[in-house]
N, C-alpha and C positions, 0 to 999 in steps of 0.2 A: 504494500500499500504506500503510495507516494505521500510524503508529508508536505504540507503547505509551507511556503516560504513567506514569512512576514515581510512587508515592505520595510526598508530601512528607515529608521527614525531621521526626520529632517530637523534642521535648526528651528523651523517654525513649531514642529511637534514638541521639541524640548522646551522652548519658551513658553508654550501654552501649558505644559505640565507644571512648570515652576509658577506660572501666573495662577493656576488653579489652587495651588498651595499657599498663595500670598495671603498675609493677614496684616499688612502694613496699616491699612486704614482703621483697623480695630485695635491692634496691639501697640502700634508706634505711629499714631497719626501726626502728620506734620501740619495740616491745615484744619484747625477747629477741633470739635469733640470727636471722640471715636465713633466709628460706624455703629448704629444702635442695634444691629442684629448680626448674626453669624454670617461672615462673608461667604458668598457663593459666586465666584468669578464665572462669567459666562461669555464664551468667545467661540466662534465657528471658523473653520477653514483648514485647508491643506495647502502645501507649498505649490500645488498645481493651479490654484484659483486664479482666474483672470479678471474677476469682478469682485469688488469689495464694498460693502455697505459700512461706511464709517458713521456710527450712530452716537448717541449721547450716553445712555446707561440703561441697563435692563429695568423694566418696571417691576411692580410687585408680582404680577402674574408670571413673568418670566423667572423671577427669583424663586417662586414656588415650584415651577415645573422644570426649571433648568433649560428651557428652550427659549431662544431669543424671538421676540416678535410673535409669540403665540397668544395674540390678543387682538382687539379691534384695530389697533394701530397697525399691527402686522397684516391684517386683512387688507386695509387700505393701501399699505406699501406694496404688497404683492400685486394689487390691481394696478397701481401706478407702473410697476415694472413689467407687467404682462406675464407674471410667473405664477404657476401653481405651487402648492406646498412642496411637492416632490423636487422641483427644480430649485426652489428657494433654499431648501435645506440640504442641497447637494454640496457638501463641503469641498468636494474636489473642484468645483467650479466657482462657488460663491463663498467669499469670506465675510464674516460679520465681526468687525473690531470696534467696539464702543470706546468712547473716551474714558469712561469709567466702567470697569467690568462687573461691578456689583451694584445691586439696587441701593441707592443712597439714602432711602428713607423719605418720609414726607416732611414738607415744610408746615408752617403754622396754618396755611390756607388749604391744606390738603392736597397740594400738588407735589410732584416729585422734586426733591432737592437737586441742585446741580450735580453733575458727575464729580466724584472725588478727584481732586487735583493730583494727589499722590500717584494714582494709577497711571495716568498718561505720562507723567514725568518718569516713571520707573520702567514702564513696559512698552510704550507705543513705538518708539524707534526700533526696538528689538523685534517687535512683532512684524512690522512692515519690512524689515531687512530679511525676514524669512519668507516673504511673498514675492519672489523675483519675477513671476510671470504676470503680475497684475497689469491690466491694460486700462482700467477705468475705476475710479474711486468716486462713489456717491456720498457726498458729505452732507449729512442730515443735521440741521439745527446749528445754532450760533457757536456752540463750543467746538464741534468738529470743523466748522468753517474757519474759525479763528486759528485752529491748529494747522489745517492744511493750506489755507490761503493767506495767513498772516492776519494779525489784529488790524481792524479798520474801524473808523468812526461810522462807517455805513452800517445801517441795520441789516437785519436778515432780508427784508423785502428788496432792498437796493442790491444786496449781494445776489440774490436769486434772479433778479431782473437782468443782471450782467451774465447770465448763464452762457450765452453764445460766445462772448468774449473769453470767459474762463475756460469753456470747453475747447476752444480753439487755441488756447495758450500753449506755450512751449513746454509745459510739465509733462514728465513721464514718470508714472502713468498719468493719463489725463484725469481731470477732476470736473465733476458736475455737481453744483450746489442744489440742495432741495430743502423745502421746509420740513418740519417734523410732521409725520402722518397722524399725529394724535387727533382724536375727534374734537379736542378743544380748539383746533385750528380750523374748524369748519367755517367760521366767520371769515378768516383770512382767505380761504379758497373762494368764498363768494365775492370778496372785495377785490380779488385779483384773477379774473376769469382768464387772463392771458396764460396763466400757468397750465391750466388743463388744455387750452386751445393750441398753444404754441410749444410749450416745453415737453409735455407728456408724450406726444407722438415721437419726438426725437429721442426722449428717454427710452421708450419701449424699443425703438430701433437699435440704439446703442447697446442696451442690455441683451437683446437677441443676438447681436453680433458677438459680444463678449462671452455669451453662454454657449454659442454654437460649437459643435465638435470640431477639432482642428483636422 
């Protein structure tokens, strides 16, 4: 009987394994109070991924399930991308790298707190160094946009409005800014109909290209 040969561990695999054991934000926080619950770092990907969703931080549902975007925001995001769940969770093609790998807890108004800053500072460069085949990074929300595009006085709306310029820029991999797919942003979508009319068709085409078999 032939034995199966396990794929060799890649630098990305090794980084993810160390990240999943990370407890910096709870045991040695640098910014603010410790994480209020047991850390559960959530990240998806393999070194072969050509598309990356650079998001903010897992929500409470993702924290409980261990699956990123398994919530109404994920349903909307998959609709934007033109992907079903099987394709979206295919780690060999699509990586999900949040700014903060753990659910940050709720603020006083009941919304999610910002991603923990310790996480991006410690892990982000190493994670992306392990994804050499990336062709397109979808940067979701202001925190990911500041990291990948540089801090700017322009707000999220102005940044997303510049999507053509940003997508056509000299960066490798290419970058495309998106708003967060949270249902809290439904008012933003109604106020900015150009997003669905102009950006989404290009987004779906770019995603299909990055996800297609080589």
